[in-house]
N, C-alpha and C positions, 0 to 999 in steps of 0.2 A: 611439842610443839614450843615456840621459844616466844612468852608472852610479850605484846607489843609495848614501846613505852609509853607514860601518859598521854605524850602529844599525838602520838598514832593512833591510842584507842580514843581520845577525844575525834579525831579525824572518821571515825566510825570501821579501826582498821582493826580485825580480831589477831592476827598476829604479826610478831616482829620480822623486819626485814631480814631478807635470806640472805646477809653477813650474821646475825646477830650468834648463831650457832658457833659461830668462829670466835666472834668477840667476848661469848661469854666463856670460852677456852682459854682465849690470852686474858682474862679477868682472872679466871682461876689459877694462873700461871703466875699472876703477877700478887695474888696473895702468897701461894708457897714461896715466891721467891722474898718476899716482903718478912714471912715465916723466919725463913733461914733455911727452907726446906730444900731438897734435889727436885729441880725442873729438868725432865728428860728433851732432847733433842724434838721438835715439833713430829719431825720425820718416825721418831718413833710412835709416837701414838695416831701416825698414818694406818700402819698395821691393826692397830686394835678398833678404829673406825672403819675399816673395813672389814675387819669380821663380823662389828654389828651389822652392816650394811649385808651381810652375806647372810647372814641369822635372819633379819628381815624378811629377804627376799626368799631363802628356803619357806620360813612361816607364811608365806600371803602369796605367794606364786610373782613367778618373773609379768605376768599381766597383771599385775594391779601396779609396774612402773612406768607404763609405757608412755614414754611424754606426753602423747595427744589423750589427753584425758576427755572420758565421757561427759556429753553433753545431758542437761537436764532435756526431756518432754515439754514442747510447750503446752497450752492451756487448747489448742488446735489440736495437735496433736494427740492430747488425751480420747478428747471429745468424738476425734474420727478412729479411735479405735475401739473405744466403747462400741459407737452405733456400728461399728464393721462384729463384733461380736453379740449384738442387742437382736440388729434387727437380718429377716432372712438378708442372704444376699447369694447372687449368682460369684462372687470372686473367691469363695473357699468353698467352693462346693465338697470339696474332700473331708471337711470337717462335721463331725456328728455334732448334733445336739449337745450333749454330754461335753464332748471336749473345747466347745464354745464356752460354755459355761463356767468350766475348771480354770480355762486361762484366765476369762473375765474375774473369776474370785481372788485367783493367786494377783494379777494385777493390782487389784484395787487394795489388796492387800499390801502390795510392796508401795504402793503409793502411799498407804498410810501412814507405814511403819518405816520406810526404808530398808525391808530384809533384803540379805545380800538373799542371792539363789539357792548358794548350799543350804539357806535354812531351812527353804521345804521343798528342796528335791532332794534326790538320791543319787548319792556317788558310786555306791557298791551294798551288796546285800548285807544287811545288819545297820546300815549307820542309821544316825539320828536326822529328825526332823521335825515339823510341827504336826501334829495329828490333829485330828477330831476333837480329842479331851483337851488339847490345848485352849483352847475356848469355850467359853459357861457364859450365860445371860443372868443375870443380877436382878435383884429385887431395891427396892427405894433403900433399904437398908446395907445395900453391899453385899448381900448372902446370896452366895450361889444356889441359882434353880437347877431343877432338874433337866436335861438336854430331850424333853421328849416333843414330840410332833404337836400336843395342846399347848405346850408351853411355848416353844416355838416360834409355834404360830399367833400367840396371842402377842408376839412383842409388837410396839408402836414405838413412834417417834419418842424421842427425847430416853428411851430408855436402853441401858450401858449393856453392852460386851465388853467383857471381860477375856484379856489374851494373856499368854504366855510366851514367850522368845522363845526358839529351839537352839541349843549350839552352834556355833557357828565358828569360823576359821580364828577370830580376836579371841574365843572364850570356847571353847572345844568341850569343857566340861559343865558349862552353861551356869560356872558358878557366882560370874559374877551378875548378869542380868536374869537369870533365871525365877530367882524369889521377888522379881521385881516388877509389877502388874503393867500392862497395856490396858488403855481405854478407847472404847469406840462406842459413839451418841449415832441412834438409829434416827436417818432422815432419810424420810424417802423422795424429798425434792431435790438431793443434791443424786447426779447419777456417778460419782466417783465413790459413795459413802459407801465404806465396807459392811459395818453392821448389816446395813439393809438388804446387802447381795449376799451374805453371810447367809441370812435367815432364809433366802432363798433357795440358796444351794443345800442348806441341809433338807430342807423339804422335798425338794425335787428327789435328792439321792440320801434318804436318812441312812445312817450308821445304827447296826444294835446297840444296844447301850454297854452289852460286855466288850463289843471292838473300838468302843471309843479311843481307847489309848494305843490299838492297834493301826488304825485306820488312819493313811494320810490325812491331814488335812486337804489336801488338793489333790486329783486324782485325774488322770484324762482319762477314765472310762465309771469315775462315780463310785467306787468301789476302793478294796486294799491296796491297788495299786497305783505307786505314788509316779512322779514325773521324775526323769533324769532330768539332769542338767544339760544334756546335749538335746534332746528333746526339749525341752524349754527353750533354749536357746534358737533352735530351727525355727520354731511358732511364735516367737517374737519375732525373729528376722524377717518373716514371712508377711507379718502382721504391718510392718514398718513398710516394707517395698509398695504397701497399699495406700498409705498416708504421706511419705515423703520421697526426695529421691535418693538413689543409691548411695549417693556420698555424703548426705544427712544420716542413712541409716547406720554407712558406717561408725557415728559417732558415738552411737545411740546401743546400750545393750539392757538387762534388767539392772546392770548395777544404776543406771539412768535412773530410776525410781528413787536409788538413793541419793543422786545430787538433787534431782525434783523435790523432795520434801524439803531439802536444806536449802535451796535456792529460795521456794516460794514462800517458808518462813523466814528466810534472810531480807524477803523484800516485806515484812512487818515493821521490820525494826525501829521503834520512835515512832509508828504510826497513832494518831488521836484517836482512833476508832479502831476496836478489835487490832491492837497494837501489843507491840513484843517490845520492850525496854532495853535500849542498845545495851547495856551492860551487862544484860539478862539474854540475849539473843544467842549468844555461843556456847551457853550451856543448856538452853531449852533445845536449842538444835541438836546437839550431841548427845541427850539425854533422850531426846527422842527416838534416835536412829540407833542407838546404844551402842556409841563411842565411848569410852570409860577414859575420862580427864576429872579432876578433883570440881569442877566448876560443874559437868553435869552431875556430878554425884548430889552436889549440894543444892542444882537446880531439884532435882529428883525427890530429895530427902522431904523438900517441903509442898511438893504437888499433888495435888489431892484429883481423886475419879474427873472427878468433872473437868476441872483443870487443863486434866492431859488431854480429855477429849475435846475441850476449846482449842485445844491447838492442832488436833489434828484435824478438826474442821477447818482450822485455817488453812492448813494444807492443801487440803482437796475441795477448799470452795472455788468453784469455777466463775465466780463472779468479780473474782481478781484476776485477770489476765495474766499470763505469764509469757517470756517470746521465748525461750528453750535455747536462751545462755546463761552459761555460770556466771555470776560475778566473782572478778579475781581474786577478792579479798573473803571469798567463801569461808566460814570456819569451816576447821580439820573433820570430816566426816571418815576419813581413811590413813592407810600409813604412807597415800604417797609422799605429804611433806617430811614428815619423818626423813625417808629416804632421802628426798632431795637435800635437804639442809642437811645430813650428813655426807652425799656427798660434793657437795659444793664446798664443806669445809678439805674434803679430801680436797678437791680440783685445787683450793688457797692452798695447801700446804704443800703438794705436791710444785706449785707456781712457785712459792716462794725460798722451796728447796731447789729449782730451777736456777733463779735469779742469784742464791749463795754460791752455788758450783761456778756461775758463768762470772762472778766477782772475784771468785778464786782461781779460776785459768787467769782471768786479766792479770791479779797480780800476780803470779806467777811468771806469765811471760814478759810483764813489763814490772819488773819489781819496784826500779826507779820511781815511776810515776804513780804505783799502786801504793806504794811507802809515801810518795807526797801527799798523796790524797786524804789516805787515812789515818796517817799519822796524828795520834793525839786528840781524834777523835772518839766519841763514845759506840759503845757496840752498836752492832745492827739492830734496828726496830723495824717490827713486820708493818707494811705497808696499811693494809686493813684496821690497823689500830688495837686500841685496848678499852674496857668498858671504863665510864667517865666517872669522875671521883663527885662531881655534883657539876653545876653550873656557875662560870665562871663570870665577874664582873668585866665588861667591855675596855671598862676606864682603871683596871689596875693592869699597872704597869708592869708588874713582875709575876704576873696571874702565871700560871702551870697546868698544861695542857696534858693529860696523859693518853699517849698513841701507841702504847704498846709496853716494850721491856723498860723505855723511858720519858721524858717528859720535857714537853717545849715550852719556854718561854717567850712569854710577849715579850717584843722586843721596844715595842713603842708606835707611837703613829707612822703611818706610813705615807708616801707621797701619794700614789694613787686614790688616798682616803675611801677603801670600801670594806674598813672594817663595820661589820652589821647587813653589810649586801648581801643578798638572796643571789644564792645561785644552782643554778641545773647540772646535774654531773653525769654523764652516762654512765651505765652499772659495769664497763670496764674500768671506770676507775678502781673498783673493789676486786676486780678479776672475775666478773660473770660475764657472760657471753649471752642474758637472754632479751639484748635489743633497747632495755627499758630506760627510763632516766631517775631521779633520785632527787629533791630539794635539801640543799644544805644551807647554811649561811657560816659568811666568814667572822670569826671570830678574835682572831688576833695577826698579827706579822713576826716571823720567827727570827727573818733575816735567814743566815747560810743556813744549811740542813743537809746529811748526807744520806740518801739513800740506800736501802738495805742491799740496792745491787752495788752502790759504789759509787752512784751519780752524786755529783755536787749540785745543790741549786742554791746559788746564790741568794737569792730571793724567792724566798718560801712563805706560804701564810699557813693558817690551820684554819678549817671548815668542822663547823660539829653538825653530824645527821643524826638527828635520832637520840640523843646525848651521847653522843662517842665523835672523838676528835682524831682527825687526821691530818697528814701533812699534804700540801697541795704546790705545785710551782705557780709562780704570777702566771706561765701561760696557759695554763690550765684556767685558772681566774679567772682570766680575760674572757677565754672561749668561753665560760657558763654563766657569765654575769647574765640575771635575767632583766634588769634595768637600760631599758636599750640608749639611752643620753647616758648613763654612765660608763655601759660598754663600747660606746662610738669616743667617748673622750679617754678610755684609758686604751684604748688600740691606737690612737694618737700621739700618746704619750709617749716615754722610752720607761726603761726598767723600773720597778719601783724603789724607794730608795728610803732609808730614816729619819725620819726629819727630828 
């Protein structure tokens, strides 16, 4: 994930804009060029990026990259699912009592940890998953207690349950998170409290001490038989159809538990009471769902058991409602964003190559026009820009703005007087087709400029967005101005000119 700029982070965003991956690539190419090193054509990088995307898909599976991302459970959804599994009901008459209890225990576990389905189900004989031995009650000093019926029955409010994660798709050998504990606090007032229900599960379906490392943590029969992924999916889908419409159920799966814990913790950012610091929210979420990033490792390293349990309590606190919709800027908790950035970069490279090829064909078909337009001009510049070298002062007459393989100079004051004005650009400006808009600012008037495709713009402005600079035609600026009076004035005026 590309880190956000300082301004974007202050606005509460946890990641850079979609174009940032490509901008980072342009920045690296400029450094290599300035050092006198060879920089291959971007089309050559395309093959490498495609290989990276293929490796991600092979590792995570195609399902992980479906554009229709799963949505979280709302507070109402969770409470209704708990009620269905807890109270006698005629709607699930084929479910045994032990099956209800097993699904409920697994559901609470997933909501408290963001565990992926493959962490607690068996995909094949000999597969790894959480076992009974993955959990142990501890005393006030943090020492493990024996998992005897007497000890389990004696647990009360405030006592801690320690958990160990199982191998997952991103950590098949459990190297990264296997030695890092998860902590759950006993609370019999919270209907989603995992520690309380784990106690009930262990007492109702005890496991012989010598078998704890063998028995699955959650079993449809309360013994050594694990859930399969297919069975778990079918059971959850049956539950979802009881508490929501079929269309809503299609947007949710066991993975929604992972999105739910992230969404509910994200809602606590900056809160005065039981809140999480804005600059720590990303690391807290990623450490609880065990998504390895430098920030997650840093946060976890100084997180004590009680504090970890506090965060789990925040995620499952039903006094704070959630509506079942994931925020757009939710911190990354799965590989979807990584692949999206790579594929967006590939799309931009393909578009760039297509524009260059079109310009070359046009020059061959009409050499006189092509030569007259391009002769004496600098080399083609990528439309998406380059990493900026800092924020230039608006009143610097010859300030330079890096936009790719070259820089544009501020020619001087323009007749429109829009330097410093805010603009709202459609993301198609950057080659994106997400239908969204991005805020930018006009920082310079560069007069004439020839775009990569060979198009000459006699009236060109430079806009700044997230610390990066881009050339834009005067028509683009006129249509994107956010100040209504300025927009009306500019539309009535002729093309801008240098004063």
